[in-house]
C-alpha positions in Angstrom: 42.7 7.6 22.8 39.9 5.4 21.2 39.7 7.8 18.2 43.3 6.8 17.4 42.3 3.3 16.1 40.3 4.6 13.1 43.1 6.4 11.6 44.4 4.5 9.3 42.2 2.8 6.4 38.9 1.7 5.5 39.0 -1.8 7.4 40.3 -0.7 10.7 36.7 0.2 11.9 34.4 -2.6 10.4 32.1 -3.8 13.1 33.3 -1.5 15.6 31.3 0.9 18.1 32.6 3.8 19.7 31.4 6.0 22.7 32.2 9.2 21.6 30.6 12.4 20.3 30.1 11.9 16.6 31.3 15.3 15.9 34.8 14.0 17.3 34.8 10.9 15.2 33.0 11.9 11.8 35.8 14.0 10.6 38.1 10.8 11.1 36.2 8.7 8.9 37.9 8.5 5.2 36.1 9.8 2.6 33.8 7.7 0.3 34.5 4.5 2.7 30.5 4.0 3.9 27.8 2.1 2.1 24.7 3.1 3.7 23.9 5.5 6.4 20.6 4.8 8.5 20.0 6.5 11.7 17.4 8.1 13.9 18.9 11.4 15.1 17.7 13.2 18.1 15.4 15.5 16.0 13.7 16.9 18.9 13.5 17.1 22.4 11.5 13.9 24.0 10.5 12.2 26.9 7.9 9.4 27.0 5.1 10.3 29.6 3.5 6.7 29.3 5.5 4.9 32.2 3.8 4.8 35.1 4.7 1.4 36.9 8.3 1.9 35.1 10.7 4.6 35.8 10.7 7.8 33.1 13.1 7.4 30.4 16.2 9.6 29.8 15.3 12.7 27.9 16.5 13.1 24.1 18.0 16.4 23.8 17.6 18.0 20.2 20.8 20.2 21.0 22.7 17.0 20.4 21.8 17.3 17.0 24.3 19.5 14.2 22.0 19.0 11.6 24.5 21.3 9.1 27.4 19.1 10.2 25.9 15.6 10.0 24.4 16.4 6.6 27.8 17.5 5.3 30.0 14.7 6.8 27.5 12.1 5.7 27.7 13.0 2.2 31.5 13.1 2.5 31.8 9.7 4.0 29.2 7.8 1.6 30.7 6.2 -1.5 28.8 7.6 -4.8 25.4 6.2 -5.7 25.1 5.2 -1.6 21.5 5.4 0.1 20.8 7.9 3.1 17.8 7.1 5.5 17.1 9.6 8.3 13.9 9.5 10.5 12.1 12.3 11.2 8.4 13.4 12.3 5.8 15.5 10.4 7.1 18.9 12.3 10.9 18.3 11.4 10.2 16.9 8.1 10.8 19.9 6.2 13.7 21.5 8.0 15.6 18.1 7.5 14.6 17.4 4.0 15.7 21.1 3.0 19.1 20.4 4.5 19.4 17.2 2.8 18.9 18.5 -0.6 21.6 21.0 -0.3 23.9 17.9 -1.2 21.9 14.6 -1.5 19.2 13.4 -4.0 16.0 13.5 -2.6 14.3 10.2 -3.4 11.6 9.5 -1.5 9.5 9.6 2.1 8.8 6.3 3.9 6.1 6.2 6.3 6.8 3.8 9.3 3.4 2.9 10.9 3.3 1.6 14.4 1.4 -0.7 16.2 0.6 2.2 19.0 -0.3 5.8 19.2 2.0 8.5 20.7 1.2 10.7 23.2 1.1 14.5 23.5 -2.2 16.5 23.4 -4.5 13.7 24.1 -7.6 15.6 23.8 -7.0 18.2 21.0 -5.0 16.4 18.8 -5.2 13.5 16.6 -3.1 10.5 18.0 0.1 10.3 16.1 0.7 6.3 14.8 3.7 7.1 12.5 7.3 8.4 11.7 8.7 9.8 8.4 12.1 8.4 7.2 13.8 10.6 4.5 15.3 8.5 1.6 18.1 10.0 -0.6 21.2 9.2 -2.2 24.6 10.4 -3.2 24.7 11.4 -6.7 21.7 9.4 -8.7 21.7 6.5 -6.4 22.2 2.8 -6.9 19.5 0.4 -7.4 17.4 -0.9 -4.8 17.5 -4.8 -4.3 14.5 -6.7 -5.5 11.7 -7.2 -4.7 10.9 -3.5 -4.7 9.5 -2.5 -1.4 6.6 -0.2 -0.6 7.6 3.2 1.2 4.5 2.2 3.9 6.3 0.1 6.4 4.3 -1.3 9.0 6.4 -2.8 12.2 5.5 -2.8 16.0 7.4 -0.4 18.0 9.3 -1.2 20.5 8.2 -0.7 23.9 10.2 2.0 25.9 11.1 -0.1 29.0 12.9 -3.0 27.0 16.1 -1.0 26.5 15.3 2.2 28.9 15.4 4.4 26.0 12.2 6.5 24.4 13.0 6.1 20.8 14.3 2.6 19.8 13.6 1.3 16.2 12.5 -2.2 15.8 15.5 -4.3 14.3 13.3 -5.9 11.8 12.5 -2.5 10.4 15.9 -1.2 10.2 17.0 -4.8 8.4 14.3 -4.1 5.6 15.6 -1.0 4.9 19.5 -2.3 5.1 18.6 -5.3 2.6 17.0 -3.3 0.2 19.8 -0.6 0.1 23.1 -2.5 0.7 24.7 -6.2 -0.5 26.3 -8.6 2.3 29.6 -7.4 3.7 29.0 -3.7 3.2 29.2 -1.2 5.6 26.3 0.3 7.4 27.2 3.7 9.6 24.7 5.0 12.6 26.4 8.0 13.9 23.1 8.1 16.6 23.3 4.5 17.5 21.6 4.6 20.7 21.0 1.1 21.9 22.5 -0.5 18.6 19.5 -1.5 16.8 21.3 -0.6 13.3 23.9 -2.7 14.4 21.6 -5.5 15.5 19.9 -5.6 12.0 23.7 -5.4 10.3 24.6 -8.6 12.4 21.5 -10.6 11.4 21.8 -9.4 7.9 25.7 -10.1 7.3 26.7 -6.6 6.8 29.5 -4.8 8.7 28.8 -1.6 10.7 30.1 1.4 12.6 28.0 3.0 15.2 28.6 6.1 17.2 26.9 7.0 20.6 27.9 9.5 23.1 25.7 8.5 25.8 27.6 6.0 27.9 24.6 4.4 29.4 22.8 4.1 25.9 26.1 2.6 24.7 26.9 0.0 27.4 23.5 -1.3 26.6 24.1 -1.5 23.1 27.5 -3.4 23.8 25.5 -5.7 25.9 22.8 -6.3 23.4 25.4 -7.0 20.7 27.2 -9.7 22.7 24.4 -11.3 23.5 23.1 -11.5 19.9 26.8 -12.5 19.0 27.5 -15.3 21.3 24.7 -17.9 19.8 26.4 -17.0 16.3 30.3 -17.8 17.7 28.6 -21.1 19.3 27.5 -22.0 15.8 30.7 -21.4 14.3 32.8 -23.4 17.0 30.4 -26.1 16.3 30.9 -25.9 12.6 34.7 -25.9 13.0 34.2 -29.1 15.4 32.3 -30.9 12.9 34.5 -30.2 10.0 
């Protein structure tokens, strides 16, 4: 039922979030209607083993990531020249990059440096402190907004317990990417939206968003987060109207 509301034109889904598998919704998004895709897909099975006092976070399932479908649909809905960003790690970089290059122009690999080390083999391996972000474009690609950004981005990791989610990305990092690749009021799509960090960054930068998240718990946390973010903005608008 919720899907019916998206059929009918580009403007009907601006600043909307849908709790549905993106494989249902993606094909309904009109061709060349999105200005940026920025997402952190479930590119591998993951469950944080860090929490001791806090409860374990819900496991991220690699089976929820249909890579060929995701790339094909992303290419279809993006406008010509629009940018595409996809998080990954050193183990999945080659697979995802190869799939992206079937359709997109590969531009660069951004490196997100965190303020902590990941878990894993604590005694037999180097501690991971970064993630990759594959940067591509549909066609040649539009120009980045100045000033020219570095491809090394240092932002603190979001604590797992803050949103009961193990892979939340910091909104300041997402804002940096959004501001480099879009203009105000353009539409940003995140088909693996989690707790809506990308939408939060869109609100803070004056961009429109379209979020898709299949997990109901994450979706509800994201909706609550966006509501809390929007309330102060609504109060400011009302104060402005009153004073006018």
